[in-house]
N, C-alpha and C positions, 0 to 999 in steps of 0.2 A: 724398232728395226722395221725397215720397209720391205714388204714382200713383193718380189717382181710380179708384174702384171701377168707375164706369160706363165709363170708358175701357178698363179692364182687361177687363170683360165684353165690350165691343165687340170688342176685339182677339182674344179667344178665339173669338167667334162670327163674326168677319169672313170667314174662308174659306168658311163655310157660306152667308153672305148674298150674297157677290159671285158672280155667275154669268157665264159667258162671254158676251161681247157686251153686258153691261149697262153703262149709263153710270155713270161714277164719281160718286158722290154727294158732297155737302159733308161733309167729315170732321167738322165740329162738330155737324151735324144728328143723326147716329146717336148720338153721345155724349150729347146732350141728351135724346134719346128714351129711351135706356137709363137715364139718371138719373131721368127721370120715371116709368119703369115699375117700377124696383126697390122704391120704397116701397109700391107697390100689391100686391106679392107677399106672401102670407101665410107665416108660419113662417120669417121671415128676421130673427131678433133680432140677428144678427151684423153687420147693415148699418146705418150711421148716415147717414140721408138729408140731414141738415143739413150735415154736413161731407163727405159723400160718401166716407166711409172705413169701414174695418172697426171694429166695436164689440167691445170685450172682454167676453166672456161669463163670468159668475161661476158656476162649476160646483160644486154641493153634492154631497158624497159620499153614497152610499146610507146609510140608517139603520143597516143591519146592519154597515157598515164600522166604526162606533164600537166594536163588540164583537169586532173581528177578532182582537185580542190577548188576549181574555178567556180564562180557564182553566176557565170553568164546565163546558164539555163534557167536558174531561179529568177534572175532579173527579167528574162524574157517572159516567164510565166506571170510574174507579179506585175509587170508593166501594164498599165491600163491602155486599152486600144484608143487610138485617136478618135475624138468626137467627130461625128458626121455633121457638118454645118447645117444641112437640111433638117436632120433629126433634132438638132439643138433648137433651131428656129421653131419647129413644130411643137416641141416641148414647151417653149416659152409662150407660144400662142395658146396652147391648151391650158397652161397655168393661168394665163391672163383671163381666159374665158371662165375658168372655174372661180376665180376671185370675183369676176363680174356677176356670175350667177349667185354667188353667196351674198354679194352686196344687194342685189335685187330682192333676194329672199328676205334679208334682214329688213329692207325698206318696206316690203309688203307686210311683214309681221308688225313693224312699228305702226304702219298705217292702220292695220286692223285693231291694234291696241288703242290708238287714239280714237278711232271710230267707235269702238265698244265703250270707251269712257264717255264720249259724247252721247252715245245712245242711252247709257244708263242715267246720265244727267237729265236727259229729257223725260225719263220715267219718274223722276223723283218729285213727288209731292208727299213724301212718305210712302213710296212704293206705288206710284201711279202708273198709268199705261204709257206705252211708247208708240207713238204714231207721228207721221209727218203732219205738219200743219196744212189744213185744207181751208181755203177761202170759200165762203158761201155767198152767192149773189143776193142782193136785197130782195129780188123777186122770189127767191126760194124761201127766205125768212117769213114771207107772208103766208106760206102754206103750213107753218107750224101752228100747233094748238096753243101757243102763247105769243105774246107780243114782246119782241126783243129790239133793242136799239139797232138801227141799220149799220152802225159803225162796228158792232161786234160780229164780224164775219168769220172769225176763227173761234168756233164755239168751244173747242176743247181747251184752247189757250185761255178763253174767258172763264171757263169752269175752274181751271187751275189757279188763275189769279184770284178768284173769289174764295177758293179754298185757302190759299195762303193768307188772305186777309181775314179769315175767320168767318166769312159770310157763307155758311153752309147751305142756307136756303137758296140763294141765287146760284150757288155752285151746282146744286142738284137740278135746277131749272136748265142751266146751260148743258149739263151732262145729258139730260133726257133729250133735249133738242139735238144734241150731237148724235145720239144713238138713232133717232128717227132719220136724220139726214143720211147717215151711213147705211141704214137699211134700205132707204130709197135708192141710194147710189148703187147698191148691189142688187137692186130689183127684188129684194125680199118683200118689200111693201111698196105701195104706191101712195106717196105723200100727196095730200090734197087738202085744200082749205075747207073747213067745215067738218072734216072727219073727226070721229071721237077716238079716244085712246083704246076703247074696247074693239073698235073696228080694226085697228092696227094689230092688236093681239090675235084677232080672228084670222087676219091674213098670214099670220105666222104659225097657223095650226099644223102645217107640214114640217115646221122647223122647231121642234119642241125645246131644244137647248137655247136658241135665240129668243124664243117666246118667254122662257123662264127668266132669262137675264133682263129682258126689256120690262117684264112684269115687276121685278123688284125695284128698278129705277122709277117706273111709272107710279107705284104706290107712294114712294117717298116724294115724288114730284107733286102728286095730287094732295098729299097731306100739307105741303107747304103752299102750293099755288091756289088751291081751292079751300083748304081747311084752315089756312093761316096758322099752322102748327110750326113750332120751332124744331128744326132738325139738328140733332146732336152731331158732334164730330164722328162718333162711332158709327152712327147710321149712314152718314155720307161716306165714310171710309169703306164700309162694306160694299156699297154700290160702286165706288171708284175702283176698288181692287178687282171687281168683276169685269172691268173693261178689257183686261188682258185676254180673258177667256172669250169675251165678246168679239175681239179682233180675230182670234183664232177661228172662231166659228164663221166669221165673214170670209176669211181666206179660203175656206173649203167651198164657198160658193163660186169662187173664181172671179 
């Protein structure tokens, strides 16, 4: 059964309308008054005055609800911004420069490896010294305390060749001549025709390390050149291996 709206409103407001000591009014009179008053109230589309019942209100969703399931916002967020042509060109140039720098670095490393391999090859006579070939003029050969062919102007190369041929006696002669030339070149001694080996050792008195290295080679040279003794491979190898330290000492002289 449907309860009239006017009666319902009256029931809700009844306790407020009835005061203590007030006479009881006719129950139909307030209901009729409420029924007559409801249609006059503005903004009450939910009330049907003809039937005195609640009216069904058709509610329309907001306009933006129609796009509630749309993906347009996500697409805008996910979409990548358009590339700036100037920035793209700059990025390509930087990438190209990076590849060029890498290529140059690799080429430099390769060159160093090749140079090191060649450098080590020059050292090998079973661990011989590493120096650049130096040509000695014929006039300088005359200042040495031994007679050498004028064609043998690269003394270190001649010593190496004799060593490889097994002629350790001539190898030590060339090695000693090479040391004297290098000491004169670095102004550690003053090479001169007629000077003795002991005089050269005396000139090295302020350079004890070089003096000791030259002394070992000089003793082996004198045994062969003046004493006609046979020099063994081991004896020559000891003097030959000392040439690395000999070069390091010369580098300190500048």
